[in-house]
C-alpha positions as CSV (number, residue, x, y, z in Angstrom):
1,M,105.3,131.8,202.4
2,F,101.5,132.4,202.9
3,F,98.4,134.8,202.3
4,F,96.2,136.4,204.3
5,F,94.0,139.3,201.8
6,P,93.5,139.1,198.5
7,F,91.3,142.4,198.6
8,G,91.3,144.0,194.8
9,G,92.2,147.3,194.2
10,G,95.3,147.9,193.2
11,G,98.4,150.8,194.1
12,F,98.8,152.7,197.3
13,G,94.6,152.3,198.0
14,G,94.5,148.7,197.9
15,F,97.8,148.3,199.6
16,L,96.8,150.3,202.2
17,V,93.3,148.1,202.8
18,F,95.8,145.0,203.0
19,I,97.8,146.7,206.0
20,L,95.2,147.6,208.2
21,M,93.0,144.6,207.7
22,F,96.5,142.9,208.3
23,L,96.7,145.0,211.8
24,L,92.9,144.4,212.8
25,L,93.3,140.6,212.2
26,R,96.9,140.6,214.2
27,K,94.9,142.4,217.3
28,V,92.0,140.2,217.0
29,F,93.8,136.8,217.0
30,K,96.2,138.6,220.1
31,S,93.1,138.7,222.5
32,L,92.2,135.2,221.2
33,Y,95.2,133.3,221.9
34,S,96.4,134.7,224.9
35,S,96.8,132.1,228.1
36,S,95.4,131.6,231.3
37,H,95.0,128.9,234.1
38,T,92.5,127.6,235.8
39,Q,92.8,128.4,239.5
40,G,94.0,125.4,241.7
41,S,95.9,124.0,238.1
42,S,98.8,123.8,236.5
43,A,97.0,122.7,233.1
44,Y,97.2,125.3,230.2
45,V,94.1,126.8,228.8
46,P,93.7,129.2,225.8
47,S,91.7,132.9,227.0
48,N,89.2,131.5,223.8
49,E,89.3,127.8,223.7
50,A,86.3,128.1,220.9
51,F,88.8,129.6,218.5
52,F,91.4,126.7,218.9
53,N,89.3,123.8,219.3
54,G,87.7,125.0,216.1
55,V,90.4,126.3,214.0
56,F,92.6,123.1,214.9
57,S,89.6,120.5,214.6
58,M,88.9,121.6,211.2
59,L,92.3,121.5,210.2
60,A,92.4,118.2,211.4
61,K,89.5,117.0,209.8
62,F,90.3,118.6,206.4
63,A,94.0,117.5,206.0
64,S,92.7,113.9,207.2
65,A,89.6,114.1,204.4
66,D,91.4,111.6,202.0
67,G,92.8,109.1,205.2
68,T,95.8,109.7,205.5
69,I,97.7,113.7,206.1
70,S,100.5,114.5,203.7
71,E,103.8,115.8,205.4
72,A,103.5,118.8,203.3
73,A,99.5,119.0,204.9
74,K,101.7,118.7,208.1
75,A,104.4,121.5,207.4
76,R,101.9,124.1,206.4
77,I,100.0,123.9,209.1
78,N,102.6,123.5,211.3
79,Q,103.7,126.7,209.3
80,F,100.6,128.8,210.2
81,M,100.8,127.8,213.9
82,I,104.3,129.5,214.4
83,Y,104.5,132.1,211.4
84,E,101.1,133.6,210.8
85,L,99.5,132.9,214.4
86,R,103.2,133.3,216.2
87,L,102.2,131.3,219.0
88,D,104.1,130.8,221.8
89,N,105.1,127.3,222.9
90,Q,102.5,126.5,225.4
91,S,99.9,128.2,222.9
92,Y,101.3,126.0,220.1
93,Q,101.7,122.6,222.3
94,Y,97.6,123.0,223.1
95,A,96.9,123.4,219.2
96,R,98.7,120.4,218.2
97,H,96.9,117.9,221.1
98,V,93.7,120.1,219.9
99,F,94.9,118.8,216.5
100,N,95.5,115.5,217.2
101,S,92.9,114.6,219.0
102,A,90.6,116.3,216.5
103,V,91.9,113.5,213.9
104,S,90.3,110.6,215.8
105,S,87.7,112.3,216.6
106,P,84.0,110.5,215.3
107,E,82.5,114.3,215.2
108,S,82.4,115.1,211.4
109,F,84.0,118.4,209.5
110,E,80.6,119.5,209.4
111,T,79.7,119.4,213.0
112,V,83.2,121.2,214.0
113,S,82.6,123.9,211.6
114,Q,79.0,124.9,212.7
115,R,80.0,125.3,215.9
116,F,82.8,127.4,215.0
117,Y,80.8,129.8,213.3
118,S,78.0,130.1,215.9
119,A,81.1,131.7,217.9
120,F,82.5,133.5,215.4
121,A,79.7,134.5,213.5
122,G,80.0,137.7,213.7
123,N,84.0,138.2,212.9
124,P,84.3,137.7,208.7
125,G,87.4,138.1,209.4
126,V,88.5,135.6,211.4
127,L,86.0,133.3,209.1
128,Y,88.0,134.5,206.2
129,V,91.3,133.5,207.6
130,V,90.3,129.8,208.0
131,V,88.9,129.8,204.6
132,E,92.2,130.5,203.4
133,I,94.1,128.8,205.3
134,L,91.8,125.7,204.3
135,F,92.4,126.8,200.5
136,S,96.2,126.6,201.1
137,V,96.0,123.0,202.8
138,G,93.8,121.8,200.0
139,M,96.6,122.8,197.1
140,T,100.0,121.6,199.1
141,D,99.7,118.6,197.0
142,G,99.0,120.7,193.9
143,R,95.3,120.0,194.1
144,I,92.1,119.7,195.9
145,S,90.5,116.2,196.2
146,E,86.9,115.6,195.8
147,R,86.1,115.4,199.4
148,E,88.1,118.0,199.8
149,Q,86.4,120.1,197.6
150,S,83.1,119.1,199.2
151,M,84.5,120.6,202.5
152,L,85.0,123.7,201.1
153,D,81.8,124.0,199.5
154,Y,80.1,123.6,202.7
155,V,82.6,126.1,204.7
156,I,81.8,128.4,202.4
157,R,78.4,128.4,202.1
158,L,78.4,128.3,205.9
159,F,80.9,131.5,206.6
160,R,79.0,133.1,203.8
161,I,81.8,133.9,201.8
162,S,81.4,136.2,198.8
163,P,81.5,134.6,195.3
164,E,84.1,137.2,194.7
165,T,86.5,136.0,197.8
166,V,86.0,132.7,196.1
167,E,87.5,133.3,193.1
168,A,90.2,135.3,194.6
169,L,91.5,132.7,196.2
170,K,91.1,130.1,193.6
171,R,93.2,132.5,191.6
172,K,95.6,132.6,194.8
173,Y,96.2,129.4,195.1
174,G,96.2,127.9,191.0
175,V,92.6,125.7,192.3
176,S,91.1,124.1,189.2
177,T,87.7,125.1,188.2
178,G,86.9,122.2,186.3
179,S,88.6,123.5,183.1
180,S,91.6,122.2,182.1
181,S,93.2,125.4,181.0
182,R,95.1,125.4,184.3
183,A,96.7,122.3,183.4
184,Y,98.1,123.6,180.3
185,E,99.3,126.7,181.5
186,V,101.0,124.9,184.5
187,L,103.2,122.8,181.3
188,G,103.3,125.9,179.6
189,L,101.2,125.4,176.8
190,Q,98.0,126.0,174.8
191,K,94.9,124.1,174.7
192,T,95.3,123.2,171.1
193,A,99.2,121.6,171.7
194,T,99.8,118.4,169.8
195,E,100.5,115.1,172.0
196,S,104.0,114.9,171.2
197,E,104.4,119.2,172.6
198,I,102.5,118.2,175.7
199,K,104.6,114.9,176.1
200,K,107.8,116.9,175.7
201,A,106.9,119.9,177.9
202,Y,105.7,117.3,180.2
203,R,109.5,115.6,180.2
204,K,111.1,118.9,180.4
205,L,109.5,120.0,183.3
206,I,109.6,116.8,185.4
207,L,113.2,116.4,184.8
208,E,113.9,120.3,185.9
209,Y,111.9,120.0,189.0
210,H,112.8,116.4,189.6
211,P,114.1,115.8,193.4
212,D,117.1,114.3,192.3
213,T,117.7,117.3,189.7
214,V,117.3,120.1,192.4
215,A,119.4,117.9,195.1
216,N,122.3,118.2,192.4
217,K,121.8,121.8,191.8
218,E,124.5,123.8,193.3
219,G,123.4,126.9,195.8
220,A,119.6,125.4,195.6
221,G,118.3,126.6,199.5
222,E,115.5,125.1,201.2
223,E,113.2,127.6,199.6
224,F,114.1,126.7,195.8
225,R,113.6,122.8,196.8
226,A,110.2,123.6,198.5
227,Y,108.6,125.4,195.4
228,A,110.5,122.8,192.7
229,A,108.7,120.1,194.7
230,K,105.5,121.8,194.8
231,R,106.1,122.8,191.0
232,F,107.2,118.8,190.5
233,Q,104.0,118.0,192.0
234,E,101.6,120.2,189.8
235,V,103.3,119.2,186.5
236,Q,102.9,115.5,187.3
237,N,98.8,116.5,188.3
238,A,98.3,118.7,185.2
239,Y,100.0,116.0,182.9
240,E,98.2,113.7,184.4
241,Q,94.4,115.6,183.8
242,I,95.6,116.3,180.8
243,C,96.3,112.4,179.2
244,K,93.0,111.5,181.2
245,E,90.5,114.1,178.8
246,R,92.8,113.5,175.9
247,G,93.1,109.6,176.6
248,I,96.8,109.6,176.0
249,K,98.3,106.9,177.4
């Protein structure tokens, strides 16, 4: 479950670009989170503190943008540490320490982002990965809040991420672009749907993906339960958006 590169182009050529970029970033990351120890000290220090402090401070500020960090966001960031970055235990503990410390730090997201950009401006692949994980974390609850969007807009400009790449990430994570079209798609409807059709589609989907329904479904594994939870939230958010726009009570 996750990401890496939404590069355009189909067929073997697009796949080859995907593989080459994946291998390149794996090599970059390997050099970034190998460990070192200060002479005469047993304290663990990653070989590139700027990378760890920057990435996990940004994630902490972003995930807590609305005052609290959801369990889904925590799980997504934990997955990023373990499966995408493949951190060993010491690196993992260090990353968690940086993240937890940054949550209560008075530094702003903008300040942390500027410092990270100063260190990695010459490595666009790393900058891209940071933006993608921000999109991924932002969409764990089915929508990106106004404050999260403001942070994303800032870092996209700072990191000089191209409009084409941003649009690809929005499509990949189902980010609304201000239009209600996506909300209707989530409910499986056209924008011409009647109020009755909207409510009927909502009731059907919310029941289908309700946690109680999924819990009682024979053979439903952890992967499906996670998918169902995400779909349940998407359906709820889409219905609320349509109701707000149409004035449906």
